[in-house]
N, C-alpha and C positions, 0 to 999 in steps of 0.2 A: 497612444492607444486610440483605436478607431471608436467612433461614437455613433449612436443611433438615437435620435430625439434627445440629444445632449446627454445621453447616458453611455458610459463605457460598455463596449460589447465584450461579454465574457463567454468563453467556451462553455457549453452545457455541463461538462463534467465538473467544472469548478463549483457548481451548485450542489453537488452530491456531498452529503455529510461524510461518507467514508473517504472520498477523495481529499476533503479538507483535513480530516484526521490523519490520513496517510501522509499528506504533505507536511503537517505539523510534526509528526513523528520522524519523518525523513530529515527535517531540519535539525531536530534534536540529536539524531544519530550522527549527523555530519558534525555537529558541535562537539560531541563526545570524541569523535574520531580525530579532531584537531589536537586533542590532548595525548594521543597515543605516541609512544616512542618512534623515533625516525625509522628504526629497523622494521617496524610494522607497516610502513607506508605502502608497500606493494604486496602485502599479505593481508592481514586482518583488516586494516583500514580500508583498503581498496574493495575488499569483498563486502564489508558492511555498508560502505557507501553505495556500492552498486546494487546490492539486494534491496536496501531501503528505497532507493530511487526507482527500482523496478516495480515495487508495489504501487507507487503513485502512477507510473507510466502505464501499467497494465489496467488499472482502474479507468484511466482516461481512454485507453484503447478500447476497452470493453464497452464503455459508454458510447463511443464513436462508431462502433461497427453496427451493421444493419441486422445481421442474422442472429437469432436467439442462441443457437448452438455455439457460434463464434464468441458471443458475449460470455456465455457460461465457461467455455474453455479458457478464455483470457482471464476471467475472474478466478478460476482454479490456479492459474499461474500467479496471480496476485497473492492468493492465499499461501501458496508454496513459498514465494519470496518473503512474505511476512514471517513464516516459520523459520526460514533461513536467517533472517535478520535477528530473530530471537536467539538463535544458536550462537551467532556472532557476539551478541551482547553477553551471553553467558560465558563465552570464552574470554571476553575482556575482563569480566569479573574474576574468573579463575586465574588469570594472569596478573591480577591486582592492578589493572589499569583503571577500573572504575569500582566504586563501592557496591556492595551487595544491595544497598537501598536503591541506588540509581539503576542497577541492572533489573531489580525486581519491579521498579516503577515502570520502566520502558517495556519490559516483557509483558507486564500486566496490561498496559495500554495497547500493545500489539494483540493481546488476546481479545480485547474489546473490539479492535478493528477486524480481526478474523471473524468474530461473531457477526459484525456488520456485513462483511463480505458474504458470509454464508446466508444471511437474510436476503441479500440482494440476489444471490444465485437462486434461492428458493422462489423469490418473487418472479424472476425471469422464467423459471421453469413453469410456474403457474400460468403466466401469460402465454407461454408457448403452447401449453397443453389446452388452454381455453381456446386459443386460435385454431388449434387442430380440430377441436370439437365443432367449432362454427363452420369449418370448411367441409365437414363430413355430411 
């Protein structure tokens, strides 16, 4: 890892609480997916791993883009992917691949993440609107 003043250089998005939470949840979903039956490998497992990974990637992408509207649009994508992941978790529960407790725990944590994404969207909208006022 590259260093600056003897400190590792981290991308800016890694400092975001919602990115950290999304990353933690993604790792949890991937762990759960390892326990799924082989015949789900290219169905439910693949979909759940992809959607949980997309949440993390969209948050990083939104942080890294320059324009307010691009940030907002990409965070909407992250929110949508989080909802899709919740649906996959509920399907795993329905097929008795995971316990109701585990499904409820992860789904609840994704709800908290969605609230965090919504808060960031609202903050970016506020910044955008304030900037518009200054330019007028």
